[in-house]
C-alpha positions as CSV (number, residue, x, y, z in Angstrom):
1,M,100.6,101.8,138.2
2,K,99.4,99.2,135.7
3,I,101.9,97.6,133.4
4,T,99.8,98.8,130.4
5,Q,100.5,102.4,131.4
6,L,104.3,102.0,131.1
7,F,106.3,103.5,128.3
8,V,103.5,104.8,126.0
9,A,105.3,105.5,122.8
10,T,103.6,108.6,121.3
11,V,106.6,110.7,120.4
12,A,107.4,113.5,117.9
13,L,110.5,113.2,115.9
14,V,113.0,116.0,116.3
15,G,115.6,116.7,113.5
16,M,119.0,118.0,114.5
17,S,122.3,117.9,112.7
18,G,124.8,115.8,114.6
19,F,127.6,115.5,112.2
20,A,129.8,118.3,113.5
21,A,129.0,117.5,117.1
22,M,130.3,113.9,116.6
23,A,133.8,114.9,115.7
24,D,135.2,114.0,119.2
25,I,133.6,110.6,119.2
26,T,136.5,108.8,117.6
27,R,135.9,105.2,118.5
28,P,132.1,104.6,118.7
29,E,131.2,101.5,120.6
30,C,128.0,99.9,121.7
31,I,128.1,97.5,124.6
32,A,125.6,94.6,124.5
33,P,125.5,93.3,128.1
34,A,124.7,89.7,127.1
35,N,125.8,87.1,124.6
36,P,125.1,87.5,120.9
37,G,121.6,86.9,119.5
38,G,119.3,88.5,122.0
39,G,117.6,91.8,122.6
40,F,120.7,93.7,123.7
41,D,122.5,92.6,120.5
42,L,119.5,93.8,118.5
43,T,119.5,97.1,120.3
44,C,123.2,97.7,119.5
45,R,122.6,96.8,115.9
46,V,119.9,99.5,115.7
47,A,122.5,102.1,116.8
48,Q,125.3,100.6,114.6
49,A,123.2,100.9,111.4
50,G,121.2,103.9,112.4
51,L,124.2,106.1,113.3
52,A,126.6,104.8,110.6
53,E,126.6,108.1,108.7
54,Q,127.6,110.0,111.8
55,F,131.0,108.5,112.2
56,K,134.3,108.2,110.3
57,E,134.8,104.7,111.8
58,P,132.2,101.9,112.0
59,M,130.6,101.5,115.4
60,Q,132.0,98.4,117.2
61,V,129.6,96.1,119.1
62,T,131.1,94.5,122.2
63,F,129.4,91.7,124.1
64,M,129.7,91.9,127.9
65,P,127.5,89.1,129.5
66,G,126.9,88.8,133.2
67,G,124.1,89.4,135.6
68,I,121.6,90.4,132.8
69,G,123.4,93.8,132.5
70,A,124.9,93.9,136.0
71,V,128.5,93.5,134.9
72,A,128.2,96.3,132.4
73,Y,126.4,98.6,134.8
74,N,129.1,98.0,137.4
75,L,131.9,98.7,134.9
76,F,130.4,102.0,133.8
77,N,130.0,103.0,137.4
78,T,133.7,102.2,138.2
79,T,136.4,102.1,135.6
80,R,134.6,103.6,132.5
81,T,132.5,106.3,134.1
82,D,133.7,109.0,131.7
83,D,134.1,107.1,128.5
84,G,132.4,109.3,126.0
85,N,132.9,106.9,123.1
86,A,130.8,104.0,124.5
87,I,127.1,103.6,124.8
88,V,125.4,100.6,126.6
89,A,122.2,98.9,125.5
90,F,119.4,98.5,128.0
91,S,115.8,97.5,128.1
92,S,112.9,97.9,130.6
93,G,114.2,94.7,132.1
94,S,117.3,96.6,133.1
95,L,115.1,99.2,134.8
96,L,113.4,96.3,136.7
97,N,116.8,95.0,137.8
98,I,117.7,98.4,139.1
99,A,114.4,98.7,140.9
100,T,114.8,95.3,142.6
101,G,118.4,95.9,143.6
102,K,120.0,93.4,141.3
103,Y,122.6,95.9,140.2
104,G,123.8,96.3,143.8
105,A,124.2,99.7,145.2
106,W,123.9,101.4,141.8
107,T,120.6,103.2,141.2
108,E,118.9,104.9,138.2
109,N,120.8,108.1,139.1
110,D,124.2,106.5,138.5
111,V,124.3,106.6,134.6
112,R,123.4,109.1,132.0
113,W,120.3,107.9,130.2
114,L,120.8,108.8,126.6
115,A,118.3,107.7,123.9
116,S,115.8,105.2,122.7
117,A,116.1,102.5,120.0
118,G,112.3,101.8,119.9
119,T,109.7,99.8,121.7
120,D,109.0,96.1,121.8
121,Y,106.6,93.7,123.5
122,G,106.8,90.5,125.3
123,A,105.9,87.2,123.6
124,V,105.1,83.6,124.6
125,V,107.1,81.4,122.3
126,V,107.4,77.6,121.8
127,K,109.3,75.4,119.4
128,A,107.7,74.8,116.1
129,D,106.9,71.1,116.9
130,S,105.7,71.8,120.4
131,P,102.5,70.1,121.5
132,F,101.3,73.5,122.7
133,Q,99.4,74.8,119.7
134,T,97.7,77.8,121.5
135,L,98.2,79.9,124.6
136,E,95.1,78.2,126.0
137,D,97.1,74.9,125.8
138,V,99.8,76.4,128.0
139,V,97.2,77.9,130.4
140,L,95.4,74.6,130.8
141,A,98.7,72.8,131.6
142,V,99.8,75.3,134.2
143,T,96.5,75.6,135.9
144,T,96.3,71.8,136.1
145,D,99.9,71.5,137.4
146,P,102.2,74.5,137.4
147,T,105.3,72.2,137.5
148,S,104.3,70.4,134.3
149,I,105.9,73.0,132.0
150,V,109.5,74.2,132.0
151,F,109.6,77.9,131.3
152,G,112.9,79.7,130.5
153,A,114.2,83.1,129.5
154,G,117.0,85.6,129.8
155,G,117.0,86.5,133.5
156,S,116.6,85.0,136.9
157,V,113.5,85.0,139.1
158,G,112.3,88.5,139.4
159,S,113.7,89.6,136.0
160,Q,111.6,91.1,133.2
161,D,111.3,87.8,131.3
162,W,110.4,86.0,134.5
163,M,107.8,88.7,135.1
164,K,106.1,88.0,131.7
165,A,105.5,84.4,132.7
166,A,104.6,85.3,136.3
167,I,101.9,87.8,135.2
168,L,100.4,85.2,132.8
169,L,100.2,82.6,135.6
170,K,98.8,85.2,138.0
171,A,96.2,86.2,135.5
172,V,94.9,82.6,135.3
173,G,95.0,82.0,139.0
174,A,98.2,79.9,139.1
175,D,100.9,80.6,141.6
176,P,104.1,82.0,139.9
177,R,106.2,80.7,142.8
178,A,105.4,77.2,141.8
179,M,106.6,77.7,138.2
180,R,109.5,75.7,136.9
181,Y,111.8,78.4,135.4
182,V,115.3,78.1,134.0
183,A,117.3,81.4,133.8
184,F,119.7,82.2,131.0
185,D,122.0,85.1,130.4
186,G,120.1,86.7,127.5
187,G,117.7,85.9,124.7
188,G,120.3,84.1,122.5
189,E,120.9,81.4,125.1
190,S,117.2,81.1,125.8
191,I,116.3,80.6,122.2
192,A,119.1,78.0,121.8
193,A,117.7,76.2,124.9
194,L,114.2,76.2,123.5
195,L,115.3,74.8,120.1
196,G,117.4,72.3,121.9
197,G,114.5,71.1,124.0
198,S,115.9,72.2,127.4
199,I,112.8,74.4,128.0
200,Q,109.3,74.2,126.7
201,V,108.1,77.8,126.8
202,Y,110.2,80.9,126.2
203,T,108.8,84.3,127.5
204,G,111.0,86.6,125.3
205,D,110.4,89.6,123.1
206,V,108.6,90.0,119.8
207,A,111.5,91.7,118.0
208,E,113.8,88.7,118.7
209,Q,111.5,86.6,116.5
210,A,112.2,88.6,113.3
211,A,115.2,86.4,112.3
212,H,113.3,83.2,113.0
213,I,109.9,83.9,111.3
214,G,111.1,82.6,107.9
215,A,113.0,79.7,109.4
216,G,109.9,78.1,110.8
217,T,111.7,76.8,113.9
218,M,109.6,78.6,116.5
219,R,105.9,79.5,117.0
220,V,104.6,82.6,118.8
221,L,101.6,81.7,120.8
222,A,100.9,85.2,121.9
223,T,102.3,88.7,121.9
224,L,101.9,90.7,125.1
225,A,100.8,93.8,123.2
226,P,97.6,95.7,123.7
227,E,96.5,95.0,120.2
228,R,97.8,93.0,117.2
229,L,101.0,94.3,115.8
230,G,101.7,95.2,112.1
231,A,103.6,93.1,109.6
232,P,105.5,90.9,109.8
233,Y,104.0,90.1,113.2
234,D,100.3,90.5,112.2
235,S,99.8,86.7,112.2
236,F,100.6,86.5,115.9
237,P,97.6,86.8,118.2
238,T,97.8,88.8,121.4
239,A,97.2,87.3,124.8
240,R,94.4,89.8,125.3
241,E,92.4,88.7,122.2
242,Q,92.7,85.1,123.5
243,G,91.0,86.1,126.7
244,Y,94.0,86.8,128.9
245,D,94.6,90.4,129.9
246,V,98.4,90.3,130.0
247,V,100.4,93.1,128.5
248,W,104.1,93.8,128.8
249,P,105.7,96.7,126.8
250,I,109.5,97.0,126.5
251,V,111.5,100.1,125.9
252,R,115.0,99.6,124.4
253,G,117.7,102.3,124.5
254,Y,121.1,103.3,125.6
255,Y,123.0,104.9,128.5
256,L,126.4,106.5,129.1
257,G,128.7,106.5,132.1
258,K,127.7,108.9,134.8
259,N,130.8,111.1,134.4
260,V,130.7,111.5,130.6
261,S,131.1,115.2,129.7
262,D,128.1,117.3,128.7
263,A,129.8,117.9,125.4
264,D,130.0,114.2,124.6
265,Y,126.5,113.6,125.9
266,D,125.1,116.4,123.8
267,A,126.9,115.1,120.8
268,W,125.3,111.7,121.1
269,V,121.9,113.3,121.7
270,A,122.3,115.3,118.5
271,A,123.4,112.2,116.6
272,F,120.3,110.3,117.6
273,N,118.0,113.1,116.9
274,A,119.5,113.5,113.4
275,A,119.1,109.8,112.8
276,Y,115.4,109.8,114.1
277,A,114.6,112.3,111.3
278,T,115.6,109.9,108.5
279,E,113.7,107.3,106.7
280,A,116.7,105.0,107.0
281,F,116.4,104.9,110.7
282,A,112.7,104.1,110.6
283,K,113.3,101.3,108.1
284,N,116.1,99.9,110.3
285,Q,113.9,100.1,113.3
286,A,111.1,98.2,111.5
287,E,113.5,95.6,110.2
288,K,114.6,94.9,113.7
289,G,111.0,94.4,114.8
290,L,110.7,97.6,116.9
291,L,108.0,100.2,117.0
292,P,108.8,103.9,116.9
293,Y,109.7,105.5,120.2
294,N,112.3,108.2,119.3
295,K,113.5,110.3,122.1
296,A,116.9,111.4,123.3
297,G,118.3,113.7,126.1
298,A,116.9,115.1,129.2
299,E,113.2,114.2,128.6
300,F,114.2,110.6,127.8
301,A,116.4,110.5,131.0
302,A,113.5,111.7,133.1
303,E,111.1,109.1,131.6
304,M,113.6,106.3,132.4
305,K,113.9,107.4,136.0
306,T,110.2,107.4,136.3
307,G,110.1,104.0,134.7
308,V,112.4,102.6,137.4
309,E,110.0,103.9,140.1
310,S,107.1,102.3,138.3
311,M,108.9,99.0,138.2
312,R,109.4,99.3,142.0
313,L,105.7,99.5,142.4
314,I,105.2,96.4,140.2
315,A,107.9,94.6,142.1
316,R,106.2,95.3,145.4
317,E,102.8,94.2,144.0
318,T,104.3,90.8,143.0
319,G,106.2,90.4,146.3
320,L,109.7,90.7,144.8
321,I,110.6,93.5,147.2
322,Q,109.1,94.9,150.4
C-alpha cells in the first residue's frame, strides 16, 4: 500500500451528548508519552481544550517520555490496564513502532483505540539561518554525499520521523542507510537540537511549527502533504510541487488501557463525538495546526488496526522487518 493511501481524512461529524456519560470520569488525564513541546504534547492539548466543557475538573496532562511511546504503552498494558480516567496520545508513528516490534510483545490488539485529534503531515525543517534555502539544496547535498548532513528527529532508526527522511533519500536515489541521523525522544528535544545547531535538518510535523512561525527561528523547506495546506501553512511548498513525490500523512489520537470498561470507553467516545460537533473544537484543532479527522469508537479502532498492518507492509518494503 502506498503511503499516500494511508489515513485519508474524509469524515462526517457525529453529534452526541456526552455530559451525562462523563459523570464517572472524575480525574481526566491525558498522557503525552514524550517530553513537553512535541506532537504528543500538542495532541493532549487538543483533548484538554476540546473536552473542557465535559468535565468538572480540568484535564491533567502528564508527560511520560521513553522509547517514543514504549514506556506508556507498556504501563497501560501492565499496571494501568483498567484506568478509565486516563487517555494516551499516539500518532501514526506509534502505529509504525507497533508494526516493527518496538513496543515489545504488545500489539495493536492490546489497547482500546479511542478517538482522533486530527491529521497532520510531515515536514522538512531547518534553522532560519541555515545555508539550505530550498529542499533542492538538501537533495543536492545528500546525493553528493549522504553523510554531509546531520538529520535528526523524535525517534530512532525505523521510526516515523526517520522514515520521512528515508523516503526522501530513497526518492532521489540516495541510500537511507548511509544517512547521518540523531534520534531524540520527541519533537521538543529535536527542535531544541535544531535551534542549538546539533542537527541541520529536522524531519518533523507541520503542526509542531505553529508556535514557531511568528518567531522566525525555523524555516520549513517542504511539507509532505499531497497539496499545499491552508493558512497559516500556505506559504510552505510541498515536496511534490518541488519535484519530489514524497508524502507522509500523520494521524493523531488517543487510546485507553485494554481492560477499561465498556461504560468508561463509551463515555469517552460520547464526549469526543459531542466535542467534534462544536465550532470550538474545530477552532482548537485549526489553532494546533491539525486538519479535521473526527472519528471515535469502533470504526476508529478498526482503522487504526488496519493502519498498523499497512505500516508493516511499508516496513517490509524499506527493509526494516522481514
